[in-house]
PARO-832709 format. One record per residue: x, y, z of N, C-alpha, C, O in turn. Coordinates in steps of 0.02 Angstrom, whole numbers, plus 32768, in hexadecimal, padded with zeros to 4 digits. Example, Ala and Ser with C-alpha at 12.3 -4.5 7.8 and 13.67 -1.06 7.14 Angstrom:
BEGIN
NODE  8294  7EE4  8186  8267  7F1F  8186  8294  7F5B  8186  82C8  7F5A  81A7
NODE  8282  7F90  8162  82AC  7FCB  8165  8285  8002  818A  829E  8039  8192
This chain:
BEGIN
NODE  E05A  A910  DB3A  E08B  A908  DB70  E069  A917  DBB2  E03F  A944  DBB6
NODE  E07A  A8F1  DBE5  E05D  A8FC  DC27  E080  A937  DC49  E0BD  A93D  DC47
NODE  E058  A961  DC67  E072  A998  DC8F  E05C  A98F  DCD7  E027  A973  DCE3
NODE  E084  A9A5  DD05  E076  A998  DD4B  E067  A9D7  DD73  E06C  A9D7  DDB0
NODE  E053  AA0E  DD51  E048  AA4C  DD74  DFFE  AA5F  DD77  DFED  AA99  DD76
NODE  DFD3  AA2C  DD7A  DF8C  AA3A  DD7C  DF68  AA06  DDA7  DF85  A9D3  DDB8
NODE  DF2A  AA15  DDB8  DF02  A9E7  DDE0  DECB  A9C6  DDB7  DE9E  A9A7  DDD4
NODE  DECD  A9CC  DD76  DE99  A9B0  DD4C  DEA2  A966  DD40  DED6  A949  DD4F
NODE  DE6D  A948  DD25  DE6E  A901  DD12  DE57  A8FC  DCCA  DE23  A917  DCB8
NODE  DE7D  A8DA  DCA1  DE6E  A8D3  DC5A  DE56  A88D  DC4B  DE7C  A85D  DC51
NODE  DE17  A887  DC39  DDF6  A846  DC2D  DDDD  A844  DBE5  DDC0  A875  DBCD
NODE  DDE8  A80C  DBC3  DDD2  A803  DB7E  DDA1  A7C9  DB7B  DDAB  A796  DB9B
NODE  DD6B  A7D2  DB55  DD3C  A79C  DB46  DD44  A789  DAFD  DD45  A7B4  DAD1
NODE  DD4A  A748  DAF1  DD56  A72F  DAAD  DD25  A6F6  DA9C  DD08  A6D7  DAC8
NODE  DD1E  A6EB  DA5B  DCF4  A6B4  DA43  DCE0  A6C0  D9FC  DCEA  A6F6  D9E1
NODE  DCC3  A68D  D9DC  DCAC  A694  D997  DC72  A6C5  D994  DC56  A6D8  D9C7
NODE  DC60  A6D9  D957  DC25  A703  D94E  DBE8  A6DD  D965  DBDA  A6A5  D94E
NODE  DBC3  A6FA  D994  DB8A  A6D8  D9B1  DB9A  A6B8  D9F4  DB6E  A698  DA12
NODE  DBD7  A6C0  DA0C  DBE9  A6A3  DA4D  DBC9  A6C9  DA87  DBC1  A6AD  DABE
NODE  DBB7  A708  DA7C  DB99  A730  DAB1  DBC9  A75F  DAD3  DBBA  A776  DB0A
NODE  DC02  A76D  DAB5  DC33  A798  DAD6  DC18  A7DE  DAE4  DC25  A7F9  DB1A
NODE  DBF3  A7FA  DAB5  DBD9  A83E  DABF  DBA6  A83F  DAF7  DBA9  A86B  DB23
NODE  DB78  A810  DAF6  DB45  A80C  DB2B  DB66  A802  DB6F  DB54  A825  DB9F
NODE  DB95  A7D4  DB73  DBB3  A7C4  DBB4  DBE2  A7FB  DBCC  DBE9  A804  DC09
NODE  DC01  A81F  DB9F  DC2A  A858  DBB4  DBFF  A88B  DBD8  DC12  A8A5  DC0C
NODE  DBC5  A89A  DBBC  DB98  A8CA  DBDB  DB7B  A8B0  DC1C  DB71  A8D7  DC4B
NODE  DB6D  A870  DC1F  DB4F  A855  DC5C  DB83  A853  DC95  DB72  A862  DCCE
NODE  DBC1  A842  DC85  DBF3  A842  DCBA  DC02  A889  DCD0  DC0F  A896  DD0B
NODE  DC00  A8B8  DCA0  DC0B  A8FE  DCB2  DBD5  A916  DCE3  DBE4  A938  DD14
NODE  DB96  A903  DCD6  DB5F  A916  DD04  DB6A  A8F7  DD48  DB5C  A917  DD7B
NODE  DB81  A8B8  DD49  DB8F  A896  DD89  DBC5  A8BC  DDB0  DBBF  A8C4  DDED
NODE  DBF9  A8D3  DD8F  DC2E  A8F6  DDB1  DC18  A93C  DDC8  DC2A  A952  DDFE
NODE  DBF0  A95D  DD9E  DBD8  A99F  DDB2  DBAC  A99B  DDF1  DBAC  A9C9  DE1A
NODE  DB88  A964  DDF7  DB5F  A95A  DE33  DB8A  A954  DE71  DB73  A95F  DEA9
NODE  DBCA  A942  DE67  DBFA  A93E  DE9E  DC22  A97E  DEA4  DC54  A981  DEC9
NODE  DC0C  A9B2  DE81  DC2C  A9F4  DE82  DC73  A9F3  DE64  DC9E  AA18  DE7A
NODE  DC7D  A9C8  DE34  DCBD  A9C8  DE11  DCB8  A9F6  DDD4  DC84  A9FA  DDB4
NODE  DCF0  AA18  DDC4  DCF4  AA3E  DD86  DCFE  AA0D  DD4D  DD2C  A9E4  DD4E
NODE  DCD3  AA11  DD1A  DCD5  A9E1  DCE3  DCD1  AA06  DCA1  DCAB  AA35  DC99
NODE  DCF9  A9EF  DC72  DCF7  AA0A  DC2D  DCF3  A9CF  DBFE  DD1F  A9A3  DBFE
NODE  DCBF  A9CD  DBD4  DCB7  A998  DBA2  DCCB  A9B3  DB5E  DCB5  A9E8  DB49
NODE  DCF6  A98D  DB3C  DD0C  A9A1  DAFA  DD0C  A964  DACD  DCF8  A92E  DAE3
NODE  DD23  A96B  DA90  DD1F  A932  DA61  DD51  A93A  DA2A  DD6E  A96F  DA1F
NODE  DD5C  A903  DA07  DD83  A903  D9C9  DD5C  A8E1  D991  DD3D  A8AC  D99D
NODE  DD5C  A8FD  D955  DD7E  A93B  D942  DD66  A975  D96D  DD2C  A976  D983
NODE  DD92  A9A5  D979  DD83  A9DC  D9A6  DD59  AA11  D981  DD49  AA0A  D946
NODE  DD47  AA45  D9A6  DD23  AA7D  D988  DD53  AAB1  D96A  DD3D  AAE5  D952
NODE  DD94  AAA2  D96B  DDC5  AACF  D94F  DDC5  AAD0  D903  DD9D  AAAE  D8E4
NODE  DDF3  AAF7  D8E6  DDF3  AB00  D89C  DE00  AABF  D877  DDE0  AAB2  D844
NODE  DE2F  AA97  D88E  DE3E  AA58  D86B  DE06  AA26  D878  DDF0  AA03  D84A
NODE  DDF0  AA22  D8B6  DDBA  A9F3  D8C6  DD7A  AA01  D8A0  DD57  A9D2  D88C
NODE  DD6B  AA40  D895  DD2F  AA52  D86F  DD34  AA39  D828  DD02  AA23  D80B
NODE  DD70  AA3D  D80A  DD79  AA23  D7C7  DD72  A9D7  D7C6  DD56  A9BB  D797
NODE  DD8C  A9B6  D7F8  DD86  A96D  D7FB  DD3D  A958  D7FD  DD2A  A928  D7DC
NODE  DD15  A97C  D824  DCCE  A96A  D828  DCAB  A971  D7E5  DC7F  A94A  D7D5
NODE  DCBE  A9A3  D7BE  DCA3  A9AA  D77B  DCB6  A96F  D74F  DC8F  A958  D726
NODE  DCF3  A956  D758  DD08  A91B  D732  DCE4  A8DD  D748  DCD1  A8B3  D71F
NODE  DCD9  A8D5  D789  DCB7  A899  D7A3  DC70  A895  D78A  DC55  A85E  D781
NODE  DC51  A8CE  D77E  DC0B  A8CF  D766  DC06  A8DB  D71B  DBD1  A8EA  D701
NODE  DC3F  A8D2  D6F7  DC42  A8D5  D6AE  DC32  A91A  D692  DC20  A91F  D657
NODE  DC37  A94E  D6B9  DC2B  A991  D69F  DC6A  A9B1  D683  DC67  A9E2  D65E
NODE  DCA4  A995  D695  DCE3  A9A7  D676  DD04  A967  D65E  DD09  A937  D684
NODE  DD1A  A966  D61F  DD35  A929  D602  DD7C  A91C  D61B  DDA5  A94A  D622
NODE  DD8A  A8DC  D626  DDCD  A8C6  D637  DDF3  A8B5  D5F8  DDD3  A8A7  D5C4
NODE  DE36  A8B5  D5F9  DE5B  A89D  D5BE  DE4B  A854  D5B0  DE39  A82F  D5DD
NODE  DE51  A840  D573  DE3F  A7FC  D560  DE74  A7C9  D575  DE66  A78D  D57A
NODE  DEB1  A7E0  D582  DEE6  A7B3  D599  DEFF  A7CA  D5DD  DEFA  A804  D5EF
NODE  DF1B  A79B  D602  DF3A  A7A9  D644  DF08  A7CA  D674  DF1B  A7F5  D69C
NODE  DEC9  A7B6  D670  DE97  A7D5  D69C  DEA6  A7C9  D6E6  DE9F  A7F7  D70F
NODE  DEB9  A78B  D6F8  DEC7  A77C  D73E  DF00  A7A7  D758  DEFD  A7C1  D790
NODE  DF34  A7B0  D730  DF6D  A7D7  D745  DF5B  A821  D74C  DF70  A842  D77B
NODE  DF33  A83A  D71D  DF1C  A880  D721  DEF4  A88B  D760  DEFD  A8BD  D784
NODE  DEC6  A85D  D76F  DE9E  A864  D7AB  DEC9  A85F  D7EA  DEBD  A884  D81A
NODE  DEFA  A833  D7EA  DF26  A82E  D824  DF4B  A86F  D830  DF52  A885  D86A
NODE  DF63  A88F  D7FB  DF86  A8CF  D802  DF58  A906  D81C  DF6A  A92D  D847
NODE  DF1B  A908  D800  DEEB  A93B  D816  DED7  A931  D85E  DED4  A961  D884
NODE  DECA  A8F3  D872  DEB6  A8E5  D8B7  DEEF  A8F7  D8E7  DEE3  A912  D91D
NODE  DF2D  A8E8  D8D4  DF65  A8F9  D8FF  DF6C  A944  D907  DF79  A95D  D93E
NODE  DF63  A969  D8D1  DF67  A9B2  D8D4  DF2F  A9CE  D900  DF3A  A9FA  D929
NODE  DEF3  A9B4  D8F6  DEBA  A9C9  D91F  DEC6  A9B9  D968  DEB5  A9E1  D994
NODE  DEE4  A980  D976  DEEF  A96A  D9BC  DF1F  A99A  D9E0  DF13  A9AD  DA19
NODE  DF55  A9AC  D9BF  DF84  A9D9  D9DF  DF64  AA1D  D9ED  DF70  AA3B  DA22
NODE  DF3C  AA35  D9BE  DF18  AA74  D9C9  DEE4  AA6C  DA01  DEDC  AA98  DA2B
NODE  DEC3  AA33  DA02  DE90  AA24  DA35  DEB0  AA24  DA7B  DE94  AA40  DAAA
NODE  DEE9  AA04  DA81  DF0B  AA01  DAC2  DF20  AA46  DAD9  DF14  AA59  DB12
NODE  DF3F  AA6C  DAAC  DF59  AAAE  DABF  DF23  AAE1  DACD  DF2A  AB0A  DAFB
NODE  DEED  AADF  DAA6  DEBB  AB14  DAAB  DE81  AB04  DADA  DE5E  AB31  DAF0
NODE  DE77  AAC3  DAE9  DE3B  AAB1  DB0F  DE4A  AA83  DB4A  DE34  AA91  DB82
NODE  DE6E  AA4D  DB3E  DE78  AA1B  DB73  DEA5  AA35  DBAA  DE92  AA36  DBE5
NODE  DEE1  AA4A  DB99  DF11  AA5E  DBCC  DEFB  AA9C  DBF4  DF06  AA9D  DC30
NODE  DEDD  AACF  DBD5  DEC5  AB07  DBFD  DE93  AAF2  DC33  DE95  AB0C  DC6B
NODE  DE66  AAC5  DC22  DE35  AAAE  DC54  DE56  AA82  DC89  DE44  AA86  DCC4
NODE  DE86  AA5A  DC76  DEAA  AA32  DCA8  DECF  AA5F  DCD9  DED0  AA51  DD15
NODE  DEEE  AA93  DCC0  DF12  AAC1  DCEC  DEE3  AAE3  DD1E  DEF8  AAF7  DD54
NODE  DEA4  AAE9  DD0A  DE73  AB08  DD37  DE51  AAD5  DD65  DE23  AAE6  DD89
NODE  DE69  AA96  DD63  DE4F  AA64  DD91  DE12  AA3E  DD79  DDF1  AA1C  DDA2
NODE  DE01  AA42  DD3A  DDC7  AA1F  DD20  DDD4  A9D4  DD15  DE0D  A9C0  DD08
NODE  DD9F  A9AC  DD1A  DDA0  A96A  DCFD  DD8D  A974  DCB3  DD55  A988  DCA4
NODE  DDBB  A966  DC87  DDB0  A96E  DC3F  DD9E  A929  DC22  DDC4  A8FA  DC28
NODE  DD63  A925  DC03  DD4B  A8E7  DBE5  DD4C  A8F1  DB9A  DD27  A91B  DB7F
NODE  DD74  A8CB  DB77  DD78  A8D0  DB2E  DD55  A895  DB0E  DD67  A85B  DB1B
NODE  DD25  A8A3  DAE5  DD02  A870  DABD  DD30  A861  DA81  DD2B  A883  DA4D
NODE  DD5B  A82F  DA89  DD8D  A818  DA58  DDCF  A83F  DA61  DDD1  A878  DA78
NODE  DE05  A81C  DA4D  DE48  A838  DA4F  DE73  A810  DA1F  DE59  A7F8  D9EC
NODE  DEB3  A806  DA2D  DEDE  A7E7  D9FB  DED4  A79D  D9F1  DEE9  A781  D9BF
NODE  DEB2  A77A  DA21  DEA2  A734  DA15  DE76  A72D  D9D7  DE7B  A6FC  D9B3
NODE  DE4B  A75F  D9CC  DE20  A75D  D990  DE4A  A761  D951  DE3E  A73C  D921
NODE  DE7C  A78E  D950  DEA8  A792  D916  DECC  A750  D90A  DED0  A738  D8D1
NODE  DEE5  A733  D940  DF0A  A6F4  D93A  DEDE  A6BB  D921  DEF4  A690  D8FB
NODE  DE9F  A6BB  D935  DE72  A687  D91F  DE5A  A694  D8D7  DE62  A669  D8AB
NODE  DE3D  A6CE  D8CC  DE1D  A6DC  D88C  DE50  A6E1  D853  DE48  A6C1  D81F
NODE  DE84  A708  D85C  DEB2  A713  D824  DEDE  A6D7  D816  DEF4  A6CD  D7DE
NODE  DEEC  A6AE  D849  DF12  A671  D83B  DEE8  A640  D814  DF01  A621  D7E4
NODE  DEA9  A639  D826  DE7E  A608  D805  DE6B  A61E  D7BE  DE62  A5F4  D792
NODE  DE66  A65F  D7B3  DE53  A677  D770  DE8F  A684  D743  DE86  A6A0  D70C
NODE  DECB  A671  D758  DF07  A67F  D730  DF12  A64C  D6F9  DF47  A64D  D6D9
NODE  DEE2  A621  D6ED  DEE7  A5F2  D6B5  DF1B  A5BD  D6BF  DF1F  A59E  D6F4
NODE  DF44  A5B2  D68C  DF75  A57C  D68D  DFB7  A58E  D6AF  DFE5  A566  D6B0
NODE  DFBB  A5CA  D6C9  DFF9  A5DE  D6EB  E003  A5B6  D72B  DFD2  A5A0  D74A
NODE  E041  A5AD  D73F  E052  A587  D77A  E032  A5A7  D7B8  E044  A5E0  D7C9
NODE  E003  A585  D7DA  DFE1  A5A4  D814  E011  A5BA  D84A  E008  A5EF  D868
NODE  E045  A592  D857  E075  A5A5  D88B  E099  A5E6  D879  E0A4  A610  D8A5
NODE  E0AB  A5ED  D83A  E0CE  A62A  D825  E09F  A666  D829  E0B4  A69D  D83E
NODE  E060  A65D  D815  E030  A694  D818  E024  A6A9  D860  E022  A6E4  D870
NODE  E01C  A677  D88D  E011  A686  D8D4  E04C  A6AD  D8F1  E043  A6DD  D915
NODE  E089  A697  D8E0  E0C4  A6B9  D8FA  E0C7  A701  D8E0  E0DA  A72F  D905
NODE  E0B5  A70C  D8A1  E0B5  A74F  D884  E082  A77C  D8A7  E091  A7B6  D8B6
NODE  E046  A762  D8B3  E012  A78A  D8D4  E027  A79B  D91C  E01B  A7D2  D933
NODE  E046  A76B  D93E  E060  A77A  D981  E093  A7B3  D97F  E094  A7DE  D9AB
NODE  E0BE  A7B2  D94C  E0F0  A7E6  D946  E0CF  A82A  D939  E0E5  A85D  D954
NODE  E09B  A82B  D90F  E077  A869  D902  E05B  A887  D942  E055  A8C4  D949
NODE  E049  A85B  D971  E028  A871  D9AE  E057  A870  D9EB  E03F  A872  DA24
NODE  E097  A86F  D9E0  E0C6  A866  DA17  E0C3  A8A1  DA48  E0D3  A898  DA83
NODE  E0AF  A8DC  DA31  E0AC  A916  DA5D  E067  A923  DA7A  E05C  A954  DA9D
NODE  E038  A8F7  DA6B  DFF5  A8FE  DA87  DFF5  A8E6  DACF  E00D  A8B0  DADF
NODE  DFD9  A90E  DAFB  DFD6  A8FD  DB42  DFB4  A8B9  DB4B  DF81  A8AB  DB2A
NODE  DFCF  A890  DB78  DFB1  A84F  DB86  DF76  A857  DBB7  DF7B  A87D  DBE6
NODE  DF40  A833  DBAB  DF09  A834  DBDB  DF1E  A814  DC1D  DF4C  A7EB  DC20
NODE  DEFB  A827  DC53  DF05  A805  DC92  DEE5  A7C0  DC90  DEFD  A791  DCB0
NODE  DEAF  A7B9  DC6A  DE8F  A778  DC61  DE63  A77C  DC23  DE44  A7B0  DC15
NODE  DE60  A745  DBFE  DE34  A73E  DBC4  DE01  A707  DBD2  DE14  A6D0  DBE6
NODE  DDC2  A715  DBC7  DD8D  A6E4  DBCF  DD74  A6D0  DB8A  DD5E  A6FA  DB63
NODE  DD79  A690  DB7B  DD60  A675  DB3C  DD1B  A656  DB48  DD14  A629  DB72
NODE  DCEA  A66D  DB23  DCA7  A64F  DB26  DCA4  A619  DAF0  DC9E  A628  DAB5
NODE  DCA6  A5DB  DB06  DCA5  A5A3  DAD7  DC5D  A591  DAC6  DC36  A57F  DAF2
NODE  DC4C  A596  DA86  DC09  A584  DA6F  DC0E  A554  DA35  DC3F  A554  DA10
NODE  DBDC  A52A  DA2F  DBDA  A4FD  D9F6  DBC9  A525  D9B7  DBA4  A556  D9BC
NODE  DBE2  A510  D97D  DBD3  A535  D940  DB89  A53C  D932  DB73  A570  D918
NODE  DB61  A509  D941  DB19  A50D  D934  DAF8  A542  D960  DACD  A567  D948
NODE  DB0A  A545  D99F  DAEE  A577  D9CC  DB01  A5BD  D9B5  DAD7  A5EA  D9B3
NODE  DB40  A5C6  D9A3  DB57  A608  D98C  DB33  A61D  D94C  DB20  A657  D945
NODE  DB2A  A5EE  D91E  DB08  A5FD  D8DF  DAC0  A611  D8EC  DAA7  A641  D8CE
NODE  DA9E  A5EE  D91A  DA58  A5FF  D92A  DA54  A645  D947  DA25  A66A  D938
NODE  DA84  A658  D971  DA84  A69C  D98E  DA90  A6D1  D959  DA71  A706  D95B
NODE  DABD  A6C3  D92A  DAC9  A6F4  D8F5  DA8B  A6FD  D8CA  DA7B  A735  D8B7
NODE  DA67  A6C7  D8BC  DA29  A6CD  D895  D9F5  A6F5  D8BC  D9D1  A71E  D89F
NODE  D9F1  A6EA  D8FC  D9BE  A70B  D926  D9C9  A756  D92A  D999  A77D  D92E
NODE  DA08  A76C  D929  DA15  A7B4  D930  DA0C  A7D8  D8EE  DA08  A816  D8ED
NODE  DA09  A7B4  D8B6  D9FD  A7D2  D875  DA37  A7FE  D85F  DA70  A7F5  D875
NODE  DA27  A82D  D832  DA5B  A859  D81A  DA7E  A83E  D7DC  DA6F  A807  D7C5
NODE  DAAD  A865  D7C3  DAD2  A853  D787  DB05  A81C  D797  DB26  A81F  D7CB
NODE  DB0B  A7EB  D76C  DB3E  A7B7  D775  DB83  A7D7  D772  DB91  A800  D746
NODE  DBAE  A7C4  D7A1  DBF0  A7E2  D7A4  DC24  A7B6  D781  DC16  A77E  D76C
NODE  DC60  A7D1  D77D  DC96  A7B2  D756  DCA6  A76B  D76D  DCB5  A740  D743
NODE  DCA3  A75E  D7AE  DCB9  A71E  D7C9  DC7F  A6F1  D7DF  DC88  A6C5  D809
NODE  DC43  A6FA  D7C2  DC08  A6D5  D7D9  DC02  A68F  D7BA  DBD3  A66B  D7CA
NODE  DC2F  A67D  D78D  DC2B  A63B  D76D  DC29  A603  D7A2  DC51  A604  D7D1
NODE  DBFB  A5D3  D799  DBEF  A5A0  D7CC  DC2D  A574  D7D7  DC3F  A564  D810
NODE  DC4E  A560  D7A1  DC89  A536  D7A8  DCC1  A55B  D7CC  DCE4  A53F  D7F7
NODE  DCCA  A59A  D7BB  DCFD  A5C3  D7DD  DCEE  A5C9  D827  DD1B  A5C2  D850
NODE  DCB0  A5D5  D838  DC9E  A5DC  D87F  DCA8  A59A  D8A5  DCB9  A59C  D8E1
NODE  DC9F  A562  D885  DCAD  A521  D8A5  DCF7  A51B  D8B5  DD0A  A504  D8EB
NODE  DD21  A52E  D885  DD69  A52A  D890  DD7F  A55C  D8C6  DDAC  A54E  D8ED
NODE  DD5F  A596  D8C7  DD6F  A5C8  D8FA  DD5C  A5B0  D940  DD80  A5BB  D970
NODE  DD22  A58F  D945  DD0D  A575  D986  DD41  A544  D9A2  DD50  A545  D9DD
NODE  DD5C  A51B  D975  DD90  A4EB  D98B  DDCF  A510  D9A0  DDEF  A4FD  D9D1
NODE  DDE0  A546  D97D  DE1C  A56D  D98F  DE13  A58E  D9D3  DE42  A590  D9FB
NODE  DDD9  A5A8  D9E0  DDCD  A5CA  DA20  DDCF  A599  DA5A  DDE2  A5AB  DA92
NODE  DDBC  A55B  DA4E  DDC0  A52A  DA85  DE08  A51D  DA99  DE15  A502  DACF
NODE  DE37  A52F  DA6F  DE7E  A52A  DA7E  DE9D  A570  DA82  DED7  A57A  DA71
NODE  DE75  A5A0  DA99  DE8A  A5E5  DA97  DECB  A5F4  DABB  DEF1  A61F  DAA6
NODE  DED8  A5CF  DAF2  DF16  A5DC  DB17  DF54  A5CC  DAED  DF8A  A5E6  DAFB
NODE  DF4C  A5A2  DABA  DF85  A594  DA8E  DF94  A5D0  DA60  DFCC  A5D8  DA49
NODE  DF62  A5FA  DA54  DF6C  A634  DA29  DF90  A66C  DA4E  DFB4  A693  DA2F
NODE  DF87  A670  DA8F  DFA5  A6A6  DAB7  DFCD  A688  DAF1  DFBA  A690  DB2B
NODE  E003  A665  DAE2  E029  A644  DB17  E042  A676  DB4B  E05A  A6AC  DB3A
NODE  E03B  A663  DB8A  E04F  A68E  DBC0  E017  A6B8  DBDC  E01E  A6D2  DC14
NODE  DFE0  A6BF  DBB7  DFA7  A6E5  DBD1  DF7B  A6B9  DBFD  DF7A  A67C  DBF5
NODE  DF57  A6D9  DC2A  DF24  A6B5  DC51  DEE5  A6AF  DC27  DECA  A6E1  DC0F
NODE  DECE  A672  DC1D  DE93  A665  DBF4  DE63  A639  DC1B  DE76  A604  DC34
NODE  DE24  A64F  DC20  DDEF  A628  DC3F  DDBC  A615  DC0A  DDAF  A63C  DBDC
NODE  DDA0  A5DA  DC10  DD6C  A5C4  DBE2  DD2A  A5BE  DC07  DD26  A5A2  DC3D
NODE  DCF5  A5D9  DBE7  DCB2  A5D6  DC02  DC84  A5B7  DBCD  DC8B  A5C6  DB92
NODE  DC57  A58B  DBE3  DC27  A56D  DBB5  DBF6  A5A2  DB9E  DBCC  A5B9  DBC5
NODE  DBFA  A5B5  DB60  DBCF  A5E9  DB45  DB8E  A5CF  DB28  DB64  A5F7  DB13
NODE  DB84  A58D  DB27  DB45  A571  DB0E  DB0C  A57A  DB3F  DAD1  A576  DB2B
NODE  DB1B  A586  DB7E  DAE7  A58C  DBB1  DABF  A5CD  DBA6  DAD1  A5F7  DB7D
NODE  DA88  A5D3  DBCB  DA5F  A610  DBC5  DA87  A64C  DBDF  DAB6  A643  DC07
NODE  DA75  A689  DBC9  DA9C  A6C4  DBDB  DAA4  A6CF  DC26  DAD9  A6E6  DC3C
NODE  DA71  A6C0  DC4D  DA76  A6CA  DC95  DAAB  A69C  DCB3  DAD2  A6B1  DCDE
NODE  DAAB  A65D  DC9E  DADC  A62E  DCB8  DB22  A642  DCA3  DB50  A63F  DCCB
NODE  DB2A  A655  DC64  DB6C  A66A  DC4D  DB84  A6A7  DC75  DBBE  A6AA  DC89
NODE  DB57  A6D6  DC80  DB6B  A712  DCA6  DB81  A700  DCED  DBB2  A71C  DD06
NODE  DB5D  A6D3  DD0E  DB70  A6BE  DD52  DBB4  A69C  DD51  DBDD  A6A8  DD7D
NODE  DBBF  A672  DD1F  DBFF  A64D  DD1C  DC39  A67C  DD0F  DC70  A673  DD2A
NODE  DC2E  A6AF  DCE5  DC63  A6DF  DCD8  DC73  A707  DD17  DCAD  A70F  DD29
NODE  DC3F  A71E  DD3A  DC4A  A745  DD77  DC70  A71C  DDAB  DC9C  A736  DDCD
NODE  DC5F  A6DC  DDB1  DC82  A6B1  DDE2  DCCA  A6A6  DDCE  DCF7  A6A9  DDF7
NODE  DCD6  A698  DD8D  DD1A  A68A  DD76  DD47  A6C7  DD7C  DD83  A6C1  DD89
NODE  DD2A  A703  DD72  DD53  A740  DD72  DD57  A762  DDB6  DD7D  A791  DDBE
NODE  DD30  A74B  DDE6  DD30  A76B  DE27  DD76  A772  DE45  DD85  A7A7  DE62
NODE  DDA2  A73F  DE40  DDE6  A747  DE5E  DE0F  A77F  DE3F  DE3D  A799  DE5E
NODE  DDFE  A792  DE02  DE25  A7C6  DDE0  DE11  A80C  DDF5  DE36  A83C  DDE9
NODE  DDD7  A812  DE12  DDBF  A855  DE25  DDAE  A857  DE70  DD87  A882  DE85
NODE  DDCC  A82A  DE96  DDBE  A827  DEDD  DDDF  A85F  DF04  DDCD  A86C  DF3E
NODE  DE0F  A882  DEE5  DE2F  A8BB  DF04  DE38  A8F0  DECF  DE31  A8E0  DE94
NODE  DE48  A92E  DEE1  DE4E  A963  DEAF  DE82  A954  DE7A  DE7C  A96E  DE42
NODE  DEB5  A92C  DE89  DEE9  A91E  DE58  DEDA  A8DC  DE36  DECD  A8AA  DE57
NODE  DEDC  A8DC  DDF3  DECF  A89F  DDCE  DF0C  A885  DDAD  DF08  A85B  DD80
NODE  DF47  A89D  DDC3  DF85  A88B  DDA1  DFAA  A856  DDC8  DFA0  A84F  DE04
NODE  DFD3  A831  DDA6  DFFD  A800  DDC7  E029  A823  DDFA  E045  A858  DDED
NODE  E02F  A804  DE35  E057  A822  DE6A  E02E  A84E  DE97  E03E  A855  DED2
NODE  DFF7  A86D  DE7D  DFCC  A897  DEA4  DF8D  A875  DEBB  DF68  A892  DEE2
NODE  DF81  A839  DEA3  DF45  A815  DEB6  DF55  A7CC  DEB9  DF88  A7B5  DE9F
NODE  DF2B  A7A7  DED9  DF32  A75F  DED8  DF10  A746  DE99  DED9  A75C  DE8A
NODE  DF2F  A718  DE75  DF13  A6FE  DE38  DEDB  A6CD  DE46  DECE  A6BD  DE80
NODE  DEB9  A6B5  DE11  DE84  A686  DE1A  DE9E  A643  DE32  DED9  A634  DE27
NODE  DE74  A61B  DE52  DE8B  A5D8  DE65  DE9B  A5B0  DE27  DE7F  A5BB  DDF1
NODE  DECA  A581  DE2E  DEE0  A55A  DDF5  DEA7  A537  DDD2  DEA9  A52E  DD96
NODE  DE73  A523  DDF8  DE3C  A4FE  DDDB  DE13  A529  DDAB  DDEE  A50E  DD82
NODE  DE19  A56C  DDB0  DDF3  A598  DD85  DE17  A5A8  DD44  DDFB  A5C9  DD19
NODE  DE54  A591  DD3E  DE7B  A5A3  DD03  DE89  A566  DCD8  DE91  A52E  DCF1
NODE  DE8B  A573  DC96  DE9E  A53E  DC67  DEE8  A540  DC5C  DF03  A517  DC36
């Protein structure tokens, strides 16, 4: 839920695995700090108790149930999100920080809807939205659109253990879902950035697209001027 008693700005970066959300969150944070802005970078799954369990599941160190896996993950992510908002995001916003979250509920809507098997996607999407109805809305969400091949190459380059959602076909379907990300979160401000470009170019494009949201201490509707229409999808 949006609150109007703070001067913070809540920004989310989204995209498939390998889109560069983690890298670009840190780079935009450094850009803002150079402007003497208070910045807090966080992520989902969070570092909280539920988020820590989710990370163990994503890396196959804790087994998931054999049935209803998408639904179980949706419930866990929603629980983690509410804890994340209450314990980390909102306190920093109240203190005037620009809070940058590497993923938020658009990820749940994309991943858990696509992995729900033969269930009606519209019904699953509606259910996940209801689970997250009390989650604070971002001031703006930036989707880094990358081609599945580029994302796959980046995942291979970083190495590490294969995660739960690394299947190539799944990632292709997720990339298509993210390109229509505004349909997943109707009413939210969503910007799309070409994530296939080199990291420096992506970072410059993100900073330019988000500049209107941090041009004054208030990043909330009514307290700032929004981005020009040409910058929004």
